[in-house]
C-alpha positions in Angstrom: 97.7 168.8 78.4 95.1 165.5 77.4 92.5 163.9 79.0 90.0 161.0 77.8 87.4 158.5 78.2 88.4 155.0 77.4 85.6 152.5 76.7 84.4 149.9 74.5 81.9 151.2 72.8 82.6 155.4 73.6 80.9 156.9 70.5 78.2 158.0 72.6 79.9 159.1 75.8 79.1 163.0 76.8 81.9 163.3 78.9 83.8 165.3 76.1 80.9 167.8 76.5 80.8 167.9 80.2 85.1 167.9 80.7 85.7 170.0 77.4 82.9 172.9 78.5 84.5 172.8 82.0 88.1 173.7 80.5 86.4 176.7 78.8 84.9 178.1 81.5 88.0 177.8 83.6 90.2 179.4 81.8 92.4 176.0 81.2 93.4 176.9 77.1 95.2 174.0 75.9 93.6 171.6 77.7 91.7 169.3 75.5 89.0 166.1 76.3 88.6 163.0 73.8 87.0 159.7 73.6 89.2 156.8 72.7 87.8 153.3 71.6 89.6 150.8 74.5 88.7 147.6 76.1 90.3 146.2 78.5 92.3 144.1 77.0 94.0 146.4 75.3 94.2 149.3 78.3 97.2 148.3 80.0 99.7 148.7 76.6 97.3 151.7 75.4 98.0 153.2 79.3 101.7 152.8 79.6 102.8 154.4 76.4 100.7 157.5 76.8 103.3 160.9 77.0 103.6 163.3 79.7 101.1 165.6 77.8 98.5 163.3 79.6 97.2 164.4 82.6 94.7 161.9 83.7 92.0 159.5 82.1 88.0 158.2 83.0 87.5 154.8 82.7 83.7 152.9 81.3 83.0 149.5 80.7 84.7 147.4 80.1 87.5 148.6 81.4 87.2 149.8 84.9 89.3 146.8 86.7 91.6 146.9 84.0 92.8 150.5 85.0 93.2 149.6 88.4 96.0 146.5 88.0 97.7 149.5 85.7 98.0 152.2 88.7 100.8 152.2 91.3 98.2 153.2 93.4 95.0 153.3 94.2 92.8 155.0 96.4 90.8 152.8 99.6 87.4 153.0 97.9 88.9 152.2 94.7 91.0 149.5 96.2 87.5 148.0 98.2 85.2 148.2 95.4 87.7 146.6 92.6 87.3 148.9 90.1 88.4 152.4 89.4 86.4 154.9 86.2 89.9 157.5 86.8 93.3 157.3 86.6 95.1 160.1 87.5 99.1 161.4 85.9 101.0 161.6 88.6 104.6 163.8 88.9 106.7 160.9 88.7 105.0 159.6 85.2 102.7 156.7 87.6 98.6 156.6 87.3 96.7 156.8 90.5 93.3 155.0 90.4 90.1 156.1 91.8 86.5 155.7 91.6 84.3 159.0 91.6 81.4 157.0 91.1 81.1 156.0 94.4 81.4 159.7 96.1 79.3 161.2 92.8 76.6 158.7 93.8 76.7 159.7 97.6 76.5 163.5 96.0 73.7 162.7 94.2 71.6 160.5 96.7 72.5 163.1 99.1 71.3 165.8 97.2 67.9 164.4 96.7 66.8 164.0 100.6 68.5 160.4 101.0 70.0 160.9 105.0 72.5 159.1 107.6 70.9 155.6 107.9 68.7 155.2 105.2 67.9 151.3 104.1 68.9 150.4 100.4 68.1 148.3 98.2 70.6 147.8 95.2 69.0 146.0 91.4 71.7 143.9 90.1 74.7 142.7 90.6 77.5 143.8 88.5 79.9 147.1 87.9 77.9 149.8 88.9 76.2 147.8 92.1 80.2 147.2 93.5 79.9 151.3 94.0 76.6 151.5 94.4 77.6 149.0 98.1 80.4 151.4 98.5 78.0 154.6 98.2 75.5 153.1 101.4 78.4 152.2 103.3 79.2 155.8 103.1 75.3 157.1 103.8 75.3 155.5 106.8 73.4 152.2 106.0 73.9 148.8 108.2 72.3 146.1 105.4 72.2 146.2 101.5 69.0 144.2 99.7 70.8 143.1 96.1 68.0 141.5 94.2 69.9 139.9 90.9 68.5 137.2 88.5 71.7 135.2 89.3 72.8 133.9 92.8 77.2 133.9 91.7 76.9 137.4 90.4 75.7 138.5 94.2 78.0 136.1 96.1 80.8 137.8 94.2 79.9 141.4 95.1 80.2 139.8 99.3 84.1 140.6 99.0 83.0 144.1 98.6 80.5 144.3 100.8 82.5 143.1 103.5 85.3 145.7 103.1 83.4 148.6 102.8 81.5 147.3 106.2 78.0 146.9 104.9 76.0 143.9 105.4 74.3 142.5 102.0 70.9 140.4 102.0 70.5 138.8 99.0 66.9 138.6 97.0 65.4 136.8 94.5 64.8 138.8 91.3 61.0 137.6 91.2 60.5 139.3 94.1 61.9 142.5 92.9 58.3 144.6 93.2 58.4 143.6 97.2 61.8 145.6 97.7 61.2 149.1 96.1 60.4 150.3 99.8 63.5 151.2 100.9 64.5 154.5 101.6 66.3 154.5 98.3 66.3 152.2 95.7 69.4 152.1 93.3 68.5 150.4 89.7 72.2 149.2 88.1 70.2 146.7 85.8 70.8 147.3 81.6 68.1 149.2 79.9 64.8 146.8 80.1 65.7 144.7 82.7 63.8 146.5 85.1 60.7 147.4 83.0 58.6 144.7 84.4 58.8 145.4 87.9 57.8 149.0 87.4 54.2 147.6 86.8 53.8 145.8 90.3 56.4 147.9 92.1 55.1 149.8 95.4 56.7 152.5 96.4 57.8 153.3 100.2 56.2 156.8 101.7 60.1 158.8 101.3 61.9 156.5 98.7 63.7 158.0 96.4 65.2 156.2 93.4 68.6 156.4 91.4 68.5 154.8 88.1 72.4 154.3 86.4 70.1 154.4 82.8 70.0 158.1 80.6 68.6 157.1 77.2 65.7 156.2 76.8 64.7 158.3 79.5 62.4 158.5 82.0 63.1 154.7 81.8 59.6 152.8 83.3 60.6 152.2 86.5 61.4 156.2 86.5 57.9 156.9 85.0 56.4 154.9 87.9 58.2 156.7 90.4 58.0 160.4 89.2 53.8 159.8 89.1 54.0 158.6 92.6 55.5 161.9 93.6 59.1 160.3 95.1 62.5 161.7 94.4 64.3 160.3 91.0 68.5 160.7 90.1 69.1 159.5 86.7 72.9 158.1 85.4 73.1 161.5 83.9 73.2 163.1 87.7 75.7 160.2 88.4 77.9 161.0 85.3 78.4 165.1 85.9 79.2 164.2 89.5 81.6 161.4 88.7 83.2 163.8 85.9 83.2 167.1 88.8 85.8 164.8 90.8 87.7 163.6 88.4 87.8 167.1 86.6 89.7 168.3 90.0 92.1 165.5 90.2 93.4 166.2 86.2 93.8 169.6 86.3 94.4 170.7 90.8 92.1 173.4 89.9 87.6 173.5 91.0 85.3 172.3 88.7 83.1 175.3 87.0 80.1 172.8 88.3 77.4 174.8 87.1 79.1 175.3 83.2 79.0 171.8 83.2 75.8 171.0 84.1 75.0 173.2 80.8 76.8 171.7 78.1 76.0 168.0 79.5 71.8 169.8 79.8 72.5 171.2 76.1 73.9 167.9 74.4 71.0 166.5 75.8 68.3 168.7 74.2 
């Protein structure tokens, strides 16, 4: 059986390291996981042309919306977020879309000590921010402050916030540092964008920072939080957590999490 991660660019992806280590640890002989360079425009034709030996696909940027559109059915969370990072082959040959970014984010934040009803600030308003809104809803947040550089990007998140059941409170990027006292701060912005914010941040007494980046690491924002004694979760933590959910859906067996985590850590040394 085969599986792969689709994206563009994709050569840097560590997903094959995680999944293939899982196959080996679970004794799944004959399973393999690879990378496929694929943009959003090419994704539908590629996916529909795959043979029955393909059990599942991980989807990263820029194809998550296209992955949702190509599926015959979708999980409620993927439909709510409007994006899928997971495609699972069903017995009739069709594809089922899910979003394990959301469940993975909930898992890593819960493990970091986040409690139900936590206050949440999200830096950025792109695709990962959609997953952050859904994760915040699952964590019992009533409102989420979204700090972004473009007001129109925040406006595009409002339908997602409405569907998942949280109130979206917009904030200007110039005031980003003032909103970092929340119980949870989720940074979804690209490399370097949040670096100036780190200089003026005032962390709350129990803030947990989730920075979706992992290369380079630590980011200035993460360095600031660590220096203040705050809990920090990285993009690598999410990469593992979302892969664990995919592994189980692709194979039908429990994921050997320890082996997958060890392989990822070894690859990063």
